[in-house]
Short mmCIF file of the C-alpha atoms (twelve columns), coordinates in Angstrom:
data_MODEL
# 
_entry.id   MODEL 
# 
loop_
_atom_site.group_PDB 
_atom_site.id 
_atom_site.type_symbol 
_atom_site.label_atom_id 
_atom_site.label_alt_id 
_atom_site.label_comp_id 
_atom_site.label_asym_id 
_atom_site.label_seq_id 
_atom_site.Cartn_x 
_atom_site.Cartn_y 
_atom_site.Cartn_z 
_atom_site.pdbx_PDB_model_num 
ATOM 1   C CA . UNK A 1   89.427  110.165 117.736 1 
ATOM 2   C CA . UNK A 2   92.693  111.207 116.123 1 
ATOM 3   C CA . UNK A 3   93.673  108.909 113.279 1 
ATOM 4   C CA . UNK A 4   97.422  109.111 113.574 1 
ATOM 5   C CA . UNK A 5   99.418  105.977 114.201 1 
ATOM 6   C CA . UNK A 6   101.582 108.160 116.463 1 
ATOM 7   C CA . UNK A 7   98.760  108.639 118.973 1 
ATOM 8   C CA . UNK A 8   97.845  106.414 121.925 1 
ATOM 9   C CA . UNK A 9   94.861  106.661 124.243 1 
ATOM 10  C CA . UNK A 10  95.762  107.255 127.881 1 
ATOM 11  C CA . UNK A 11  93.351  104.411 128.690 1 
ATOM 12  C CA . UNK A 12  96.065  102.067 127.386 1 
ATOM 13  C CA . UNK A 13  98.168  103.114 130.365 1 
ATOM 14  C CA . UNK A 14  95.494  102.227 132.936 1 
ATOM 15  C CA . UNK A 15  96.765  98.664  133.649 1 
ATOM 16  C CA . UNK A 16  100.300 100.032 134.100 1 
ATOM 17  C CA . UNK A 17  99.216  102.809 136.475 1 
ATOM 18  C CA . UNK A 18  97.229  100.274 138.509 1 
ATOM 19  C CA . UNK A 19  100.325 98.064  138.664 1 
ATOM 20  C CA . UNK A 20  102.520 100.957 139.853 1 
ATOM 21  C CA . UNK A 21  100.089 101.844 142.625 1 
ATOM 22  C CA . UNK A 22  99.712  98.249  143.798 1 
ATOM 23  C CA . UNK A 23  103.502 97.943  143.925 1 
ATOM 24  C CA . UNK A 24  103.919 101.316 145.645 1 
ATOM 25  C CA . UNK A 25  105.942 102.660 142.705 1 
ATOM 26  C CA . UNK A 26  105.832 106.448 142.311 1 
ATOM 27  C CA . UNK A 27  104.818 107.275 138.745 1 
ATOM 28  C CA . UNK A 28  103.301 110.769 138.826 1 
ATOM 29  C CA . UNK A 29  106.626 112.598 138.913 1 
ATOM 30  C CA . UNK A 30  107.896 110.694 135.870 1 
ATOM 31  C CA . UNK A 31  104.561 111.262 134.094 1 
ATOM 32  C CA . UNK A 32  104.918 115.006 134.713 1 
ATOM 33  C CA . UNK A 33  108.464 114.951 133.331 1 
ATOM 34  C CA . UNK A 34  107.101 113.441 130.111 1 
ATOM 35  C CA . UNK A 35  104.400 116.089 129.797 1 
ATOM 36  C CA . UNK A 36  101.405 113.972 130.783 1 
ATOM 37  C CA . UNK A 37  98.277  115.719 132.183 1 
ATOM 38  C CA . UNK A 38  97.890  115.744 135.969 1 
ATOM 39  C CA . UNK A 39  94.584  113.854 135.849 1 
ATOM 40  C CA . UNK A 40  96.012  111.170 133.578 1 
ATOM 41  C CA . UNK A 41  94.332  108.414 135.550 1 
ATOM 42  C CA . UNK A 42  90.843  109.896 135.551 1 
ATOM 43  C CA . UNK A 43  90.352  111.118 131.995 1 
ATOM 44  C CA . UNK A 44  91.089  109.993 128.474 1 
ATOM 45  C CA . UNK A 45  93.789  111.856 126.580 1 
ATOM 46  C CA . UNK A 46  95.440  111.260 123.232 1 
ATOM 47  C CA . UNK A 47  99.156  111.062 123.873 1 
ATOM 48  C CA . UNK A 48  102.195 110.789 121.663 1 
ATOM 49  C CA . UNK A 49  103.124 107.129 121.279 1 
ATOM 50  C CA . UNK A 50  106.755 108.176 121.681 1 
ATOM 51  C CA . UNK A 51  105.819 109.796 125.009 1 
ATOM 52  C CA . UNK A 52  104.060 106.646 126.184 1 
ATOM 53  C CA . UNK A 53  106.903 104.322 125.208 1 
ATOM 54  C CA . UNK A 54  109.525 106.632 126.726 1 
ATOM 55  C CA . UNK A 55  107.505 106.903 129.946 1 
ATOM 56  C CA . UNK A 56  107.293 103.120 130.295 1 
ATOM 57  C CA . UNK A 57  111.000 102.812 129.566 1 
ATOM 58  C CA . UNK A 58  111.784 105.394 132.269 1 
ATOM 59  C CA . UNK A 59  109.518 103.606 134.759 1 
ATOM 60  C CA . UNK A 60  111.239 100.312 133.990 1 
ATOM 61  C CA . UNK A 61  114.622 101.864 134.698 1 
ATOM 62  C CA . UNK A 62  113.428 103.596 137.865 1 
ATOM 63  C CA . UNK A 63  111.734 100.539 139.342 1 
ATOM 64  C CA . UNK A 64  114.142 97.913  137.977 1 
ATOM 65  C CA . UNK A 65  111.079 95.819  137.241 1 
ATOM 66  C CA . UNK A 66  110.141 94.021  134.035 1 
ATOM 67  C CA . UNK A 67  106.951 96.048  133.833 1 
ATOM 68  C CA . UNK A 68  105.781 94.767  130.461 1 
ATOM 69  C CA . UNK A 69  105.968 91.152  131.619 1 
ATOM 70  C CA . UNK A 70  104.380 91.810  135.025 1 
ATOM 71  C CA . UNK A 71  101.424 93.749  133.625 1 
ATOM 72  C CA . UNK A 72  100.973 91.433  130.631 1 
ATOM 73  C CA . UNK A 73  100.673 88.300  132.755 1 
ATOM 74  C CA . UNK A 74  98.133  89.909  135.108 1 
ATOM 75  C CA . UNK A 75  95.951  91.686  132.577 1 
ATOM 76  C CA . UNK A 76  92.453  90.483  131.722 1 
ATOM 77  C CA . UNK A 77  90.855  90.353  128.273 1 
ATOM 78  C CA . UNK A 78  88.503  93.169  129.285 1 
ATOM 79  C CA . UNK A 79  91.464  95.383  130.242 1 
ATOM 80  C CA . UNK A 80  93.135  94.670  126.897 1 
ATOM 81  C CA . UNK A 81  90.010  95.590  124.951 1 
ATOM 82  C CA . UNK A 82  86.288  95.423  125.810 1 
ATOM 83  C CA . UNK A 83  85.775  94.746  122.085 1 
ATOM 84  C CA . UNK A 84  87.880  91.596  122.340 1 
ATOM 85  C CA . UNK A 85  85.911  90.421  125.379 1 
ATOM 86  C CA . UNK A 86  82.685  90.651  123.371 1 
ATOM 87  C CA . UNK A 87  84.265  88.834  120.423 1 
ATOM 88  C CA . UNK A 88  85.513  85.940  122.556 1 
ATOM 89  C CA . UNK A 89  82.264  85.482  124.472 1 
ATOM 90  C CA . UNK A 90  81.067  82.764  122.101 1 
ATOM 91  C CA . UNK A 91  84.415  80.942  121.814 1 
ATOM 92  C CA . UNK A 92  84.689  77.507  123.402 1 
ATOM 93  C CA . UNK A 93  88.287  76.536  122.711 1 
ATOM 94  C CA . UNK A 94  91.679  77.839  121.611 1 
ATOM 95  C CA . UNK A 95  91.075  77.164  117.904 1 
ATOM 96  C CA . UNK A 96  87.993  79.367  117.920 1 
ATOM 97  C CA . UNK A 97  89.830  82.065  119.885 1 
ATOM 98  C CA . UNK A 98  92.749  82.162  117.439 1 
ATOM 99  C CA . UNK A 99  90.369  82.408  114.489 1 
ATOM 100 C CA . UNK A 100 88.433  85.205  116.168 1 
ATOM 101 C CA . UNK A 101 91.625  87.008  117.182 1 
ATOM 102 C CA . UNK A 102 92.929  87.003  113.615 1 
ATOM 103 C CA . UNK A 103 89.546  88.193  112.327 1 
ATOM 104 C CA . UNK A 104 89.137  91.084  114.736 1 
ATOM 105 C CA . UNK A 105 92.672  92.444  115.202 1 
ATOM 106 C CA . UNK A 106 92.734  94.322  111.862 1 
ATOM 107 C CA . UNK A 107 89.577  96.192  112.932 1 
ATOM 108 C CA . UNK A 108 90.966  97.503  116.245 1 
ATOM 109 C CA . UNK A 109 93.188  100.186 114.660 1 
ATOM 110 C CA . UNK A 110 96.093  99.335  116.983 1 
ATOM 111 C CA . UNK A 111 98.462  98.397  114.144 1 
ATOM 112 C CA . UNK A 112 99.460  95.117  115.810 1 
ATOM 113 C CA . UNK A 113 99.612  92.230  113.329 1 
ATOM 114 C CA . UNK A 114 98.916  88.666  114.517 1 
ATOM 115 C CA . UNK A 115 99.019  85.388  112.645 1 
ATOM 116 C CA . UNK A 116 99.798  81.698  113.158 1 
ATOM 117 C CA . UNK A 117 102.813 79.977  111.681 1 
ATOM 118 C CA . UNK A 118 104.653 76.689  111.998 1 
ATOM 119 C CA . UNK A 119 108.249 76.966  113.219 1 
ATOM 120 C CA . UNK A 120 110.199 73.697  113.406 1 
ATOM 121 C CA . UNK A 121 106.891 71.871  112.834 1 
ATOM 122 C CA . UNK A 122 105.247 73.477  115.882 1 
ATOM 123 C CA . UNK A 123 102.415 75.977  115.853 1 
ATOM 124 C CA . UNK A 124 103.109 79.510  117.070 1 
ATOM 125 C CA . UNK A 125 100.916 82.528  117.665 1 
ATOM 126 C CA . UNK A 126 103.008 85.286  116.085 1 
ATOM 127 C CA . UNK A 127 102.813 89.033  116.508 1 
ATOM 128 C CA . UNK A 128 104.519 92.236  115.378 1 
ATOM 129 C CA . UNK A 129 103.893 95.716  116.747 1 
ATOM 130 C CA . UNK A 130 104.000 99.032  114.895 1 
ATOM 131 C CA . UNK A 131 107.082 100.505 116.547 1 
ATOM 132 C CA . UNK A 132 110.670 100.365 115.388 1 
ATOM 133 C CA . UNK A 133 112.948 98.296  117.668 1 
ATOM 134 C CA . UNK A 134 115.173 101.346 118.230 1 
ATOM 135 C CA . UNK A 135 112.356 103.176 120.043 1 
ATOM 136 C CA . UNK A 136 112.923 103.396 123.842 1 
ATOM 137 C CA . UNK A 137 110.504 101.064 125.582 1 
ATOM 138 C CA . UNK A 138 110.134 98.746  122.582 1 
ATOM 139 C CA . UNK A 139 111.160 95.745  124.682 1 
ATOM 140 C CA . UNK A 140 108.615 96.568  127.400 1 
ATOM 141 C CA . UNK A 141 105.848 96.850  124.788 1 
ATOM 142 C CA . UNK A 142 106.784 93.432  123.419 1 
ATOM 143 C CA . UNK A 143 106.993 91.829  126.879 1 
ATOM 144 C CA . UNK A 144 103.505 93.176  127.548 1 
ATOM 145 C CA . UNK A 145 102.059 92.042  124.212 1 
ATOM 146 C CA . UNK A 146 103.620 88.586  124.538 1 
ATOM 147 C CA . UNK A 147 102.335 87.851  128.001 1 
ATOM 148 C CA . UNK A 148 98.948  89.424  127.376 1 
ATOM 149 C CA . UNK A 149 98.603  86.849  124.581 1 
ATOM 150 C CA . UNK A 150 99.837  84.105  126.931 1 
ATOM 151 C CA . UNK A 151 97.156  85.185  129.429 1 
ATOM 152 C CA . UNK A 152 94.535  85.009  126.692 1 
ATOM 153 C CA . UNK A 153 95.599  81.482  125.718 1 
ATOM 154 C CA . UNK A 154 95.548  80.343  129.358 1 
ATOM 155 C CA . UNK A 155 91.883  81.307  129.570 1 
ATOM 156 C CA . UNK A 156 91.117  78.577  127.012 1 
ATOM 157 C CA . UNK A 157 93.794  75.994  127.848 1 
ATOM 158 C CA . UNK A 158 94.590  75.961  131.566 1 
ATOM 159 C CA . UNK A 159 95.400  78.718  134.051 1 
ATOM 160 C CA . UNK A 160 98.654  76.932  134.894 1 
ATOM 161 C CA . UNK A 161 99.683  76.514  131.243 1 
ATOM 162 C CA . UNK A 162 103.042 77.866  130.086 1 
ATOM 163 C CA . UNK A 163 104.215 77.825  126.450 1 
ATOM 164 C CA . UNK A 164 107.116 75.480  125.763 1 
ATOM 165 C CA . UNK A 165 108.948 78.245  123.887 1 
ATOM 166 C CA . UNK A 166 108.699 81.964  123.179 1 
ATOM 167 C CA . UNK A 167 110.497 84.077  120.584 1 
ATOM 168 C CA . UNK A 168 111.184 87.767  121.220 1 
ATOM 169 C CA . UNK A 169 112.321 90.179  118.527 1 
ATOM 170 C CA . UNK A 170 114.613 92.319  120.672 1 
ATOM 171 C CA . UNK A 171 118.170 91.534  121.700 1 
ATOM 172 C CA . UNK A 172 118.887 89.332  124.720 1 
ATOM 173 C CA . UNK A 173 120.939 92.067  126.410 1 
ATOM 174 C CA . UNK A 174 117.690 93.981  127.064 1 
ATOM 175 C CA . UNK A 175 116.490 91.071  129.218 1 
ATOM 176 C CA . UNK A 176 119.595 90.946  131.407 1 
ATOM 177 C CA . UNK A 177 119.016 91.596  135.083 1 
ATOM 178 C CA . UNK A 178 115.509 90.142  135.068 1 
ATOM 179 C CA . UNK A 179 114.521 86.808  136.526 1 
ATOM 180 C CA . UNK A 180 113.489 84.150  134.007 1 
ATOM 181 C CA . UNK A 181 109.744 84.876  133.586 1 
ATOM 182 C CA . UNK A 182 108.707 81.229  133.142 1 
ATOM 183 C CA . UNK A 183 110.975 78.478  134.390 1 
ATOM 184 C CA . UNK A 184 109.568 75.859  132.031 1 
ATOM 185 C CA . UNK A 185 109.651 78.079  128.923 1 
ATOM 186 C CA . UNK A 186 112.581 78.380  126.532 1 
ATOM 187 C CA . UNK A 187 113.130 82.035  125.600 1 
ATOM 188 C CA . UNK A 188 114.824 82.986  122.334 1 
ATOM 189 C CA . UNK A 189 115.814 86.530  121.412 1 
ATOM 190 C CA . UNK A 190 116.642 88.405  118.226 1 
ATOM 191 C CA . UNK A 191 113.912 86.750  116.172 1 
ATOM 192 C CA . UNK A 192 112.262 88.561  113.255 1 
ATOM 193 C CA . UNK A 193 108.990 88.733  115.222 1 
ATOM 194 C CA . UNK A 194 107.457 87.718  118.515 1 
ATOM 195 C CA . UNK A 195 105.974 84.211  118.735 1 
ATOM 196 C CA . UNK A 196 104.399 81.939  121.355 1 
ATOM 197 C CA . UNK A 197 104.275 78.163  120.959 1 
ATOM 198 C CA . UNK A 198 100.656 77.048  121.318 1 
ATOM 199 C CA . UNK A 199 98.901  73.648  121.252 1 
ATOM 200 C CA . UNK A 200 96.951  73.576  118.003 1 
ATOM 201 C CA . UNK A 201 95.961  70.517  115.967 1 
ATOM 202 C CA . UNK A 202 98.503  69.562  113.353 1 
ATOM 203 C CA . UNK A 203 95.901  70.123  110.614 1 
ATOM 204 C CA . UNK A 204 94.891  73.546  111.971 1 
ATOM 205 C CA . UNK A 205 93.861  75.993  109.238 1 
ATOM 206 C CA . UNK A 206 94.663  79.597  110.113 1 
ATOM 207 C CA . UNK A 207 92.213  81.160  107.683 1 
ATOM 208 C CA . UNK A 208 88.756  79.627  107.658 1 
ATOM 209 C CA . UNK A 209 86.642  82.243  105.923 1 
ATOM 210 C CA . UNK A 210 88.128  82.615  102.426 1 
ATOM 211 C CA . UNK A 211 85.271  81.461  100.201 1 
ATOM 212 C CA . UNK A 212 84.444  81.293  96.529  1 
ATOM 213 C CA . UNK A 213 81.662  83.897  96.491  1 
ATOM 214 C CA . UNK A 214 83.802  86.811  97.727  1 
ATOM 215 C CA . UNK A 215 87.174  85.209  97.158  1 
ATOM 216 C CA . UNK A 216 89.006  88.251  95.779  1 
ATOM 217 C CA . UNK A 217 87.592  90.526  98.488  1 
ATOM 218 C CA . UNK A 218 88.736  88.054  101.156 1 
ATOM 219 C CA . UNK A 219 92.222  87.742  99.668  1 
ATOM 220 C CA . UNK A 220 92.528  91.501  99.329  1 
ATOM 221 C CA . UNK A 221 91.608  91.897  103.006 1 
ATOM 222 C CA . UNK A 222 94.364  89.461  103.986 1 
ATOM 223 C CA . UNK A 223 96.883  91.233  101.775 1 
ATOM 224 C CA . UNK A 224 95.922  94.596  103.281 1 
ATOM 225 C CA . UNK A 225 96.535  93.170  106.767 1 
ATOM 226 C CA . UNK A 226 99.819  91.378  106.166 1 
ATOM 227 C CA . UNK A 227 101.498 93.405  103.405 1 
ATOM 228 C CA . UNK A 228 103.336 95.414  106.095 1 
ATOM 229 C CA . UNK A 229 105.407 92.348  107.063 1 
ATOM 230 C CA . UNK A 230 108.906 92.492  105.497 1 
ATOM 231 C CA . UNK A 231 108.810 88.800  104.520 1 
ATOM 232 C CA . UNK A 232 105.336 88.974  103.004 1 
ATOM 233 C CA . UNK A 233 105.290 87.169  99.655  1 
ATOM 234 C CA . UNK A 234 102.998 84.862  97.737  1 
ATOM 235 C CA . UNK A 235 104.494 81.728  99.293  1 
ATOM 236 C CA . UNK A 236 103.855 83.093  102.799 1 
ATOM 237 C CA . UNK A 237 100.256 84.008  101.972 1 
ATOM 238 C CA . UNK A 238 99.695  80.615  100.327 1 
ATOM 239 C CA . UNK A 239 100.803 78.846  103.508 1 
ATOM 240 C CA . UNK A 240 98.489  81.051  105.568 1 
ATOM 241 C CA . UNK A 241 95.400  80.126  103.549 1 
ATOM 242 C CA . UNK A 242 96.372  76.476  103.042 1 
ATOM 243 C CA . UNK A 243 96.983  76.726  99.326  1 
ATOM 244 C CA . UNK A 244 99.922  76.512  96.930  1 
ATOM 245 C CA . UNK A 245 101.507 79.592  95.402  1 
ATOM 246 C CA . UNK A 246 100.789 78.257  91.914  1 
ATOM 247 C CA . UNK A 247 97.104  77.783  92.710  1 
ATOM 248 C CA . UNK A 248 96.897  81.264  94.259  1 
ATOM 249 C CA . UNK A 249 98.604  82.863  91.250  1 
ATOM 250 C CA . UNK A 250 96.200  81.073  88.902  1 
ATOM 251 C CA . UNK A 251 93.097  82.190  90.801  1 
ATOM 252 C CA . UNK A 252 94.340  85.779  90.932  1 
ATOM 253 C CA . UNK A 253 95.013  85.712  87.186  1 
ATOM 254 C CA . UNK A 254 91.458  84.495  86.599  1 
ATOM 255 C CA . UNK A 255 90.322  87.642  88.405  1 
ATOM 256 C CA . UNK A 256 92.628  89.831  86.302  1 
ATOM 257 C CA . UNK A 257 94.958  90.477  89.253  1 
ATOM 258 C CA . UNK A 258 98.504  89.718  90.336  1 
ATOM 259 C CA . UNK A 259 99.843  89.230  93.834  1 
ATOM 260 C CA . UNK A 260 102.530 91.885  93.363  1 
ATOM 261 C CA . UNK A 261 100.006 94.483  92.241  1 
ATOM 262 C CA . UNK A 262 97.686  93.869  95.206  1 
ATOM 263 C CA . UNK A 263 100.599 93.852  97.661  1 
ATOM 264 C CA . UNK A 264 102.022 97.094  96.302  1 
ATOM 265 C CA . UNK A 265 98.611  98.770  96.350  1 
ATOM 266 C CA . UNK A 266 98.225  97.809  100.011 1 
ATOM 267 C CA . UNK A 267 101.687 99.095  100.926 1 
ATOM 268 C CA . UNK A 268 101.096 102.292 98.978  1 
ATOM 269 C CA . UNK A 269 97.849  102.959 100.878 1 
ATOM 270 C CA . UNK A 270 99.633  102.569 104.207 1 
ATOM 271 C CA . UNK A 271 102.631 104.659 103.115 1 
ATOM 272 C CA . UNK A 272 100.632 107.604 101.781 1 
ATOM 273 C CA . UNK A 273 98.496  107.680 104.927 1 
ATOM 274 C CA . UNK A 274 101.491 107.634 107.267 1 
ATOM 275 C CA . UNK A 275 103.405 110.246 105.282 1 
ATOM 276 C CA . UNK A 276 100.311 112.468 105.258 1 
ATOM 277 C CA . UNK A 277 100.274 112.167 109.050 1 
ATOM 278 C CA . UNK A 278 103.881 113.438 109.168 1 
ATOM 279 C CA . UNK A 279 105.571 110.157 109.990 1 
ATOM 280 C CA . UNK A 280 109.159 110.294 108.766 1 
ATOM 281 C CA . UNK A 281 110.027 108.447 105.538 1 
ATOM 282 C CA . UNK A 282 112.378 106.112 107.437 1 
ATOM 283 C CA . UNK A 283 109.711 105.169 109.996 1 
ATOM 284 C CA . UNK A 284 107.118 104.834 107.248 1 
ATOM 285 C CA . UNK A 285 109.452 102.511 105.346 1 
ATOM 286 C CA . UNK A 286 109.808 100.213 108.358 1 
ATOM 287 C CA . UNK A 287 106.059 100.137 108.981 1 
ATOM 288 C CA . UNK A 288 105.400 99.272  105.343 1 
ATOM 289 C CA . UNK A 289 107.685 96.234  105.364 1 
ATOM 290 C CA . UNK A 290 110.946 97.782  104.158 1 
ATOM 291 C CA . UNK A 291 114.103 97.417  106.222 1 
ATOM 292 C CA . UNK A 292 116.070 99.526  103.751 1 
ATOM 293 C CA . UNK A 293 115.069 103.150 103.125 1 
ATOM 294 C CA . UNK A 294 116.526 103.272 99.619  1 
ATOM 295 C CA . UNK A 295 114.421 100.271 98.578  1 
ATOM 296 C CA . UNK A 296 111.332 101.964 99.978  1 
ATOM 297 C CA . UNK A 297 112.146 105.251 98.229  1 
ATOM 298 C CA . UNK A 298 112.507 103.407 94.930  1 
ATOM 299 C CA . UNK A 299 109.270 101.463 95.416  1 
ATOM 300 C CA . UNK A 300 107.306 104.526 96.507  1 
ATOM 301 C CA . UNK A 301 108.442 106.561 93.519  1 
ATOM 302 C CA . UNK A 302 107.297 103.739 91.282  1 
ATOM 303 C CA . UNK A 303 103.856 103.850 92.916  1 
ATOM 304 C CA . UNK A 304 103.157 107.597 92.919  1 
ATOM 305 C CA . UNK A 305 105.866 109.189 90.772  1 
ATOM 306 C CA . UNK A 306 107.426 111.054 93.704  1 
ATOM 307 C CA . UNK A 307 109.872 110.259 96.474  1 
ATOM 308 C CA . UNK A 308 108.379 109.967 99.977  1 
ATOM 309 C CA . UNK A 309 109.932 113.314 100.954 1 
ATOM 310 C CA . UNK A 310 108.458 115.035 97.880  1 
ATOM 311 C CA . UNK A 311 105.044 113.509 98.532  1 
ATOM 312 C CA . UNK A 312 105.151 114.615 102.171 1 
ATOM 313 C CA . UNK A 313 106.074 118.183 101.291 1 
ATOM 314 C CA . UNK A 314 103.251 118.378 98.761  1 
ATOM 315 C CA . UNK A 315 100.743 116.848 101.184 1 
ATOM 316 C CA . UNK A 316 101.595 119.431 103.854 1 
ATOM 317 C CA . UNK A 317 100.853 122.413 101.590 1 
# 
C-alpha cells in the first residue's frame, strides 16, 4: 500500500458509486474526465486524493445533491471500515463506542483526528480531516464524515436520534441551495472544526487508558495523535486526560520531558514525512497545525536546521 497522505483507495468511493447508481446519476463520464480507471467499481486502485475530492465536487455540482450528507447518513459501520466493525462488536453503549473510536482512529492511517470536548457545557464528538478547506470537495468530505459519525452514534442511542446541534468548519455559503438536513438540529458554520453534540454523562472521561506503568508512553501517543491540531497546547491536553496543566507539567518534568519538546518532536515527525512525500510546504504547514506558513518555516528550521523547501530538495536527491 502506498504510504502517501495524498493517496486514497478507490474502495473509499464504493458507497458513493452505489449511491449514484441507486439515484440513477451518471458518474462514469465524470470519472473518466478525472482520469479514473474504467473498472473503478470492480478493482482497488490508489488514486490521488485531489482527484477523488475534485470528482465528488464535480458530481455534487452535476447532480445538485448534497452527496456527502446523503451517503453519510445511509452508510453502515462495515462500509466505513471493516476494522471499525470488529472494534465495536464488543461495545454495549455510546461511552464504550467513543472510547473505542478514539483508541482505534489513530491506527487506521486515514489522518482523521477525533476527540471529545465540552462546548458551552455540552459534550461534542469533534473531528478534523486532513485536507485544507480550500480544496474542492472539502465541504462534501465533511458532510460525509459528520453524518457517518451521526449514523454510528444512532446505532448505540436510537435510530431516530438527531443531535441537538452540529458545527461545520466550512462557510455557510457552501450549504446554500440544500434542504436543511435535520429539522430538529441547529447547524453552525465556520467553526474551527466539525463537532456533533452527543449525550454523554457529565462526568465522562475521554481518555481512560493513561496509567502509571506506561504513563509517558501513553502521553506520547496522545501527543503524536493531537499535535497536528492548531490549538493543541498543554491546557487542551490536560482537559482531555482529566488533569490540570500544572500536574501534567510536573509529571513530565519527573520523566525528564517537557510538553513543548514532545509536541515539537511529534510535529517534526509528521512534517518530515509529508515533505519527503512531496507535499508542498504550505500544505504540510496546515497539516502540522500551522495556519501561517512563516511560523511553520521558522519552527521547522529550528527543528532540523533547514527550511522546509531546503529539506524537501535534499530529500528528493
